[in-house]
N, C-alpha and C positions, 0 to 999 in steps of 0.2 A: 573744523572749526573747535574741535577739541583742542589742537596747538595752541591756535588764536586766544583760548581762556587761558591755556597755561600759561600762555607767556605776558596775559594780562595780570596773572595773580602775580606773575613773577616780578612785573613791573610796579608794582603794588607793594613787595615786601619790600623793594629796594632801598633802603635809605628808613626803613623802620626801626623804631625805636625797640630796643631790644628791653623787653620788661622783666620784673621777678621780685617775689614777695622775699628777701634773701634771707630774712628772718620771722619768725613770729612766737612769740612768748606769750603766758598767763597776761602779763598787763602790755603789751604793745607791738609794736611790727619796725620792720626796716623796707625800704622798697629801695629797689635802684632801678632807673632806663639808663641807658646809654645811646646817643644817636648822634650819627653823622648829618653835617650840617655843612653845606657847601658857600659856605663863607669865611673872610679870615675872623679868627678867633675875639680881636675886639669889636667887630660886629657884630658879634654873637655875643659879648658883654654886653656893649651896648644896647643892645633889646633887651636886656632885661629888665632895664629900669624903667622901659617902654611899656611895660606892665597890663595894663588898658588897652593895648592894639593890639597883642595875640591872646590874652585869658580867653575863657570860654564863659558867653553871656550866661549860658546854663549852669555854672558853677559861680552867681555871686547874686547876692541879697536884694539886688535894684534891677536884677535881668539885664544890666547894659555892664559890659567889662568897660566900657569907656571912663566909667565913673571910679576907675581903682588908679593907683596913682602908686610908683613907690620909686625914692629915691635910691641912688644906688651910695648911700654914705653912714658909719656906725649910727643907730641910734632913727635912722627914719621909719617913718610908719609907710607899711604897705595895706595903704586905706582905702576905704570904698566909701561915698559919700552918695548917702541917703535923700531922697528930699528933705525928709527932718532928721537928721543925726548922722550917725554914717557909722559903718564899723571897722575895728581894727581887723584886721586878719594876721599880723605879724609885725614884728619891728628887724628892724636888717642888723644880723651883732656883725655882719664883718664883708664889706666889701674894696676887695684888694685887686685893685686894675692889673698888675704889674704880675698878680699870678693867676688873673683872671680867676678867679673864687667868690662867691655872692651864697652865703650863709643867712638865713632868716627866720628865728623864732616865731613857729607859729600852729600852731593849732587852726587847723584849715576843716570849715563848716561845723558840721555837726559835732567836731570833735572838742569845739569849744565848750560846748553845755558837757561833756562828760566831766571837763575838770583836765584835759590832759595836756602836755606840753608838745613840742615837737621839734626840728630840727633840720629846716627844708635849704637843700645846698646843692649850690651848682660848679661845676668844677671845668674849665675847656680848656681845651688843649689841642694844638694845630696838630692837623692831620692829612696828611697830603696837600691837595690845593685847598681844604677846608679845615673842618675844624669836627672834636670828635665834644660834645657834651654830655657830663655826666650829670644825673637829677639823682642824688637821693635823699628821702623822706624818712626819718628817724622819728617816732610817735612812742611815746611812755606816759605811763600814768592811768592806763584805763584799765577797768575789770577786764576780767579775764573771757567775757562774754562781747564785750564789745571787741574788744582784743581781734578775735574771730569772727566776727560780725563786720568788724570796718576794714579789715585788710586789702581786701581784695575790691568791695566797692573805692575804696581811696586809692588804691593803685592802676584803676581802669581811670581814674578822673587824672592821675598825675600821669600816666601814659597819652592822657590825652593833648595835657596842657604842653607837655615837652615836644609833640608832635606840632601843636599849632605854632608855637615859638620855630620851629623849623623855619615850616611853612612860609613865617611872617619873615622871617631873616631870608630867607630864598627868593619870594615872589612880592613881599610888601602886603601880601593880606594871608590869613589865616588858614584860611578856610581852603 
């Protein structure tokens, strides 16, 4: 049984995101997640614009990621429709399909209330028969206590998101 447990654990870790808090300072933090995806880079890039299909429902205001949208073009809104009103999570600052890069100006979730600024970036490269995506999230403008309090939980949320993106691209379902 122990051999099966080790094998099962190893298979779960295969392709898992390598995640880390790259830097944590008095007023912010930098996060980085790297994951391999068994799909061509162009497919991964296109999937970023289908954010309502892979983002986690638990990390929305409406409880439904399907209410989220984001066109891959500069100035596009990373937005969420609410029954009455909506949320602008961010704005696409860079959409560069030839370089397979997307950058979103975004203070996500509780960071909005803090008055923080953030840059959420995706860089996709060919790797073997598939792709490697590097997701970075750089947040600044926080109080020192908030920078310490938020870095770990935000890192966990962002790792979850890139894992859901991976599963969505590979299987058509984020779970």
